[in-house]
LOFINU-894696 format. One line per 4 residues: number of its first residue (from 0); their letters; for each residue x, y, z of C-alpha. Coordinates in steps of 0.05 Angstrom, whole numbers, m for minus. Layout:
<rs>
NUM	A	X Y Z  ... $
</rs>
This chain:
<rs>
0	MSRL	1670 2078 1775  1659 2152 1795  1669 2135 1869  1739 2110 1851 $
4	GTNW	1754 2172 1811  1768 2131 1749  1717 2162 1702  1767 2207 1668 $
8	TLHG	1747 2250 1609  1795 2260 1550  1833 2326 1553  1827 2362 1486 $
12	DGRN	1852 2318 1430  1887 2272 1480  1955 2289 1451  1974 2360 1470 $
16	VQPG	1966 2409 1528  1953 2479 1503  1993 2537 1532  1961 2564 1595 $
20	RFVA	1921 2500 1606  1933 2435 1645  1905 2365 1649  1860 2363 1711 $
24	PDER	1858 2305 1760  1793 2279 1729  1820 2284 1658  1872 2243 1620 $
28	LSWP	1912 2245 1555  1912 2185 1507  1930 2120 1542  1999 2114 1509 $
32	RTVG	2017 2184 1534  1986 2170 1602  2028 2106 1609  2090 2146 1591 $
36	IGAQ	2075 2199 1644  2060 2144 1695  2128 2113 1681  2160 2181 1690 $
40	HVVA	2128 2185 1759  2159 2118 1776  2228 2144 1756  2217 2207 1797 $
44	MFGA	2200 2170 1861  2250 2114 1850  2314 2141 1880  2283 2167 1944 $
48	TFLV	2236 2108 1955  2292 2058 1948  2341 2097 1990  2299 2089 2053 $
52	PLLT	2300 2012 2054  2373 2012 2036  2388 2057 2096  2343 2018 2143 $
56	GFPP	2358 1948 2119  2287 1932 2097  2276 1891 2032  2274 1941 1974 $
60	STTL	2225 1900 1932  2177 1896 1991  2180 1972 2000  2167 1981 1925 $
64	LFSG	2107 1935 1928  2075 1972 1985  2090 2040 1955  2051 2019 1893 $
68	LGTL	1994 1988 1933  1993 2048 1979  1987 2095 1920  1928 2057 1892 $
72	LFLV	1895 2056 1961  1906 2132 1967  1873 2144 1899  1813 2102 1919 $
76	ITAG	1802 2134 1987  1810 2205 1959  1762 2186 1902  1815 2207 1851 $
80	RVPS	1813 2280 1871  1885 2286 1897  1940 2264 1848  1997 2236 1891 $
84	YLGS	2048 2180 1895  2061 2150 1964  2135 2135 1970  2181 2119 2028 $
88	SFAF	2183 2173 2082  2251 2197 2104  2221 2216 2171  2219 2142 2189 $
92	IAPI	2294 2129 2180  2317 2152 2249  2262 2119 2290  2268 2054 2251 $
96	AAAQ	2343 2052 2263  2332 2065 2338  2276 2013 2343  2318 1961 2307 $
100	SQHG	2374 1969 2357  2324 1952 2412  2277 1901 2382  2302 1884 2312 $
104	PAGA	2267 1895 2245  2200 1866 2269  2198 1915 2328  2212 1973 2280 $
108	LGGV	2155 1950 2235  2109 1951 2296  2127 2024 2305  2112 2039 2232 $
112	VMAG	2043 2006 2240  2028 2046 2303  2048 2111 2269  2002 2094 2211 $
116	VVLA	1943 2080 2258  1953 2147 2294  1958 2184 2227  1894 2151 2202 $
120	LIGL	1858 2170 2267  1882 2242 2259  1855 2241 2188  1787 2218 2215 $
124	VVHW	1786 2276 2264  1806 2326 2210  1752 2299 2164  1699 2317 2216 $
128	AGAR	1730 2377 2252  1775 2410 2200  1850 2422 2200  1853 2489 2236 $
132	WIQV	1871 2457 2303  1933 2425 2271  1957 2492 2246  1949 2521 2316 $
136	LMPP	1985 2461 2349  2042 2462 2298  2057 2532 2273  2117 2541 2227 $
140	IVTG	2167 2549 2284  2146 2481 2312  2141 2445 2246  2208 2472 2221 $
144	AIVA	2243 2452 2286  2215 2381 2283  2235 2371 2210  2305 2400 2223 $
148	LIGL	2320 2358 2284  2297 2294 2249  2347 2306 2192  2405 2329 2236 $
152	NLAP	2394 2272 2286  2416 2225 2230  2484 2258 2221  2523 2205 2261 $
156	TAKA	2491 2150 2218  2516 2184 2154  2585 2193 2183  2590 2119 2203 $
160	SFEQ	2573 2096 2132  2616 2149 2099  2678 2127 2137  2672 2055 2112 $
164	APVT	2690 2076 2041  2708 2150 2041  2730 2153 1968  2666 2123 1942 $
168	ALVT	2625 2166 1989  2660 2229 1967  2648 2213 1894  2575 2201 1910 $
172	VASI	2568 2268 1945  2604 2305 1888  2561 2271 1835  2496 2290 1870 $
176	LLVT	2518 2362 1876  2542 2367 1804  2479 2336 1774  2437 2384 1814 $
180	VLFK	2468 2445 1780  2488 2416 1712  2420 2389 1691  2350 2419 1686 $
184	GILG	2281 2387 1689  2273 2315 1709  2347 2299 1709  2361 2355 1759 $
188	RLSI	2306 2329 1805  2336 2259 1801  2403 2282 1828  2402 2233 1887 $
192	LIGV	2387 2174 1841  2440 2193 1790  2491 2207 1844  2478 2138 1874 $
196	LVGY	2487 2106 1806  2554 2141 1795  2576 2122 1865  2554 2050 1853 $
200	LVAV	2596 2047 1789  2656 2072 1828  2643 2021 1882  2641 1965 1830 $
204	LRGE	2707 1988 1800  2737 1989 1870  2712 1919 1886  2663 1941 1941 $
208	VDFT	2601 1907 1912  2581 1835 1925  2538 1807 1868  2524 1739 1901 $
212	AIND	2454 1757 1922  2435 1775 1851  2458 1708 1824  2419 1671 1878 $
216	AAWF	2354 1710 1868  2298 1684 1823  2273 1723 1763  2200 1722 1784 $
220	GLPA	2169 1716 1853  2137 1753 1911  2180 1800 1954  2201 1778 2024 $
224	FMTP	2149 1794 2077  2159 1806 2151  2110 1806 2209  2112 1865 2257 $
228	EFHL	2121 1860 2332  2092 1911 2379  2131 1941 2437  2108 2000 2479 $
232	SVVG	2179 2024 2486  2182 2048 2413  2120 2092 2417  2162 2153 2435 $
236	LFVP	2206 2143 2374  2150 2145 2323  2102 2199 2351  2144 2256 2321 $
240	VVLV	2141 2223 2253  2065 2228 2254  2070 2304 2263  2117 2309 2204 $
244	LVAE	2071 2266 2160  2011 2309 2178  2049 2372 2157  2074 2339 2093 $
248	NIGH	2005 2313 2074  1967 2378 2087  2021 2417 2049  2015 2368 1990 $
252	VKSV	1940 2376 1986  1945 2452 1989  2000 2453 1936  1958 2411 1888 $
256	AAMT	1897 2454 1902  1937 2516 1885  1964 2486 1820  1896 2460 1797 $
260	NRDL	1853 2518 1822  1809 2471 1863  1784 2471 1934  1812 2408 1964 $
264	DPIT	1804 2426 2038  1744 2379 2046  1788 2321 2022  1846 2335 2070 $
268	GRAL	1820 2286 2123  1813 2231 2071  1885 2243 2047  1911 2236 2118 $
272	MADG	1870 2173 2130  1894 2144 2064  1967 2158 2080  1958 2128 2149 $
276	LATV	1925 2065 2123  1979 2058 2069  2032 2062 2124  1995 2009 2165 $
280	LAGS	1993 1964 2104  2067 1974 2090  2088 1962 2162  2045 1900 2166 $
284	GGGS	2085 1866 2111  2156 1892 2116  2154 1958 2077  2175 2027 2098 $
288	GTTT	2125 2079 2121  2096 2122 2065  2083 2195 2052  2061 2239 1994 $
292	YAEN	2120 2255 1948  2146 2324 1928  2186 2293 1871  2122 2276 1835 $
296	IGVM	2094 2346 1845  2155 2368 1806  2136 2321 1749  2065 2348 1748 $
300	AASR	2088 2420 1748  2136 2406 1690  2086 2367 1648  2023 2405 1669 $
304	VYST	1989 2337 1675  1954 2326 1741  1913 2267 1718  1904 2213 1771 $
308	AAYW	1903 2163 1713  1979 2171 1709  1984 2154 1783  1943 2091 1773 $
312	VAGI	1993 2071 1720  2052 2089 1765  2024 2047 1822  2012 1987 1778 $
316	IAVL	2083 1992 1748  2113 1995 1818  2074 1932 1838  2097 1895 1776 $
320	LSLF	2170 1915 1786  2168 1888 1857  2153 1818 1829  2225 1813 1800 $
324	PKFG	2269 1788 1858  2333 1799 1818  2315 1872 1811  2307 1879 1887 $
328	ALIA	2371 1840 1899  2408 1888 1853  2384 1948 1893  2404 1914 1958 $
332	TVPA	2477 1909 1934  2488 1984 1941  2548 1988 1989  2558 2029 2053 $
336	GVLG	2602 2081 2020  2548 2100 1970  2495 2103 2024  2541 2145 2068 $
340	GAGV	2552 2195 2012  2478 2199 1996  2461 2204 2070  2507 2265 2079 $
344	VLYG	2468 2302 2026  2400 2275 2042  2401 2284 2118  2429 2353 2110 $
348	MIGI	2373 2370 2061  2321 2346 2111  2351 2390 2164  2353 2451 2120 $
352	LGVR	2282 2439 2097  2262 2455 2168  2299 2520 2162  2263 2533 2096 $
356	IWVQ	2197 2527 2132  2220 2582 2179  2243 2626 2122  2180 2617 2079 $
360	NRVD	2136 2634 2138  2179 2693 2161  2189 2665 2231  2215 2722 2275 $
364	FSNP	2277 2698 2312  2284 2764 2348  2227 2736 2390  2259 2697 2447 $
368	INLS	2202 2647 2447  2218 2625 2376  2293 2627 2390  2286 2583 2452 $
372	TAGV	2238 2535 2417  2285 2522 2359  2350 2524 2398  2332 2475 2452 $
376	ALVV	2299 2427 2403  2359 2425 2356  2409 2412 2412  2366 2356 2441 $
380	GIAN	2357 2325 2373  2428 2331 2347  2459 2307 2413  2407 2251 2415 $
384	FTWT	2388 2261 2488  2358 2197 2518  2309 2189 2575  2286 2121 2601 $
388	VGAL	2223 2113 2642  2210 2041 2659  2201 2003 2594  2197 2067 2553 $
392	TFEG	2259 2098 2522  2253 2168 2492  2310 2190 2447  2331 2254 2413 $
396	IALG	2275 2260 2362  2219 2245 2412  2248 2290 2466  2265 2345 2417 $
400	TAAT	2193 2344 2390  2164 2345 2460  2210 2403 2478  2188 2441 2416 $
404	LLIF	2115 2436 2432  2122 2448 2507  2169 2507 2501  2131 2544 2447 $
408	HGMS	2061 2535 2475  2084 2540 2548  2124 2604 2538  2069 2634 2493 $
412	AIAR	2016 2620 2546  2057 2652 2601  2073 2712 2557  1998 2723 2543 $
416	VRGS	1980 2718 2617  2036 2766 2636  2020 2813 2579  2091 2806 2552 $
420	EHVA	2110 2835 2485  2140 2767 2467  2076 2735 2440  2074 2696 2375 $
424	GPDE	2048 2738 2318  1999 2717 2263  2053 2688 2219  2075 2642 2275 $
428	IEAE	2005 2616 2292  1982 2593 2223  2028 2562 2171  2024 2584 2100 $
432	DHGT	2002 2535 2046  2071 2518 2021  2110 2529 2085  2081 2469 2121 $
436	RPSK	2108 2418 2074  2176 2388 2090  2186 2360 2021  2237 2305 2010 $
440	LG	2288 2330 1961  2270 2397 1936 $
</rs>
């Protein structure tokens, strides 16, 4: 049981958390309280996790199933030392959409699986060699640019959905923004979910929702599964996603370590491997790629409960919910106007999260190397430059990511050889603990 990290000790009296204290990952409160906190984790991840399959066209129930299974797999591989929920990664939205246009949903799933395999292999290398090389390869200027261009590359997608039902989309945007500032705590962190619900209600009143699929769905049953197909031409679409997932995962581990006063560096490789294997599992059956979730860090910070027991509960609840087809069919009825409104906010947030990485790490944009790295990458990503080489097609995200790495490291190397004053400083070579994490919604 200890190898699974399930030998929790009871924290205090099991009912209260004293001021200045917290429930550690290897502790738990009483089971009724643990179940309640686990359910709260499900609510926290719900809006973001479901938004990805809605935007990509994947079955919501299938994504929910694999998010729950992926979370349980993560807890096992990390031996219960890193409390985390694995939800749908927004970084996959753009490459999935591009891959679907070329090879359909099955081809997109093949890309998800390949990304998961690469992430797991990186985790294996980090486990043996440490994570320092990743920080050198992807300093804050590089990480921020990649995150920003992934979000901003999706702007045309948001516009297309928004224009299908502009009134509903506008109400959705306004609702998300108002909830963010009107409510504190968990409600404020669920602004996307609540905004989507308000937009959905408006769409129902305007006759934009088709309930036929709900009536046809069964009450109980397995989600719909899909088999992936593998095409070499989608590799370039998904490689940048791996870099983002690495940054997210390392940042998550460091954030949890800081909050729990524990050294989790030795477990970083396991966390990366676990996330990679969970993504492989999801892609193999029709689910969206996974990543560690910032929303659930917010729940832990608010409750001061970092117990992995709560995450076991959350994973199990997610799996059970996925077995209700009517529930998944209801989620799938969310219309284009609502998705367009949510996309405007969400994609913009992803883009600005890249900027936040620059700000938090004090990236110096008076340095022309940094300025060129970010500027070229953003133009390539936003304009969605495309380059076809034989069977391979590289689009804006892949080309922007390549440009980021080549420009920064190439110009830095030349500057060092020439003895130029424009050489990256210490803050641009190693990311800070919290600056590396492009969190989802906050």
